[in-house]
N, C-alpha and C positions, 0 to 999 in steps of 0.2 A: 924545654928545649927539644925534647924528643918529638914533640908534636909538629914542629916545623917541617922536617923532611917528610913525615907521613902526610901532612897537609899538602905539601908540594907534589907528592906522588899522586895523591887523589886528584888534585887540580890538573896535573898533566894527563892523567887517564881520562878525565872528563873532556879535556880540550883536544886530545889527540885525534879522535875521529873527525873533528871539524878542521883541524889545522895540519894534520900530517901531510896530506898530498900537496897543498900549496907551499908548505915550508920545504919539503923535499925537492919540489920542482924549482923553487927559488934558489935554494942553496946549491943543488947539484945538477939541475937541468931537467927538462921535461921527461926524459927517459927514466927518471927515478920516482915518478909519481906512483907507479905501480907497486912500489915497496911500502905504501901507506898501511896496508893491513898488517904487515910485519911490524912496523913501528907501533901500531895501535896495541898489539899484543905485548910488545916490549914495555910500553908505557903502563899497561895494566899490571904487568908483573912487578913493577916497582912498589906496588902497595904491599903485597905479602913480603917482599924483600925488606921493606922498612920495618914491618912488624917483626920479622926475624931479627933484624939488627937491634931493635929495642929489647925484645925478649932475651936475646943472648946476653946483653949487658946486665939484665936482671939476674940471669942464671950465674953469670960470673960474679956478681956482687954477693950472691948467696953461696958461693963456692961450689957451684954445680956445673963446672965446665964440662964434665963428662956427659951431661944431658945435651949440652950444645953440640958436643962432638957426635953423639948418637944422632941428633937431628941432621947434622951435616952429612953423615954417612947415609942416612935414610934418603935425604934429598938427592945425593949423588947417584944412589942406586935407582931411584925413581926416574931421575933425569936421563940416565943412560938407557934404561929399559924403555921408556916412552920414546926417546929419540930413535932408538934402533927400529922401533915399530912404526913411528910416524914420519920420519924424514924421507924414507924412500917413496912414500906415497904423497906427502904434502910439502916436501921441501923445507924452505925457511919457516913457513908457518908451523910445520910439525916440530921444528927445533924450538921455536918460540913457545909452542904449547907444552913441550917437555919441560922447559925452564919454568913456565908458569905453574904447572902442576907440581913440580918439585918444590918451588917456593911456598906454595899453598900447604903442602904436606908438612914442610918444616915449620911454618907458622903455627899450624894447628898443633903439632907435636909440642913445640916449646911453650905456647900459650896455655895449652891444656895442663902441662906439667906445672907451670907457674901457678895457675889457678888452683889446681888440686893439692899440690904439696906445699907450696910456699905461701898460700894465702893467709896463714896464721903467723907467719914469721914476723917478728918485731921489726926487722929491717925494712919491711914494706910499709910500715906505719909512718906517717909524717912525724918529724921531730919538732917539738915546740922549742922556739928560741928563747 
């Protein structure tokens, strides 16, 4: 079940560069086509976001909510730091980049923890019915 949102995020990220401009112009008018690069980055950021959502559920199942909290604090700190530096110069694309970088950092943090610490946990092994 967790693969479906991640698969949809990957599909949206692949399709976005080809469909963002026409869809934005169709839905909101020709003046919104220039927002396509912003939408493309947002679509790309859904991939690490889905990874974070899946990993956080694994952490919660292992009673490691604290690690998820630390990843969220890290992500928020990175997002604010990058946003402060990037938004004045790059505007909405800088804001999107800040979000993407924060989600990537969170995904790496949580997945690394799961692989390193919890890979031997019995809860991660399939249960035979």
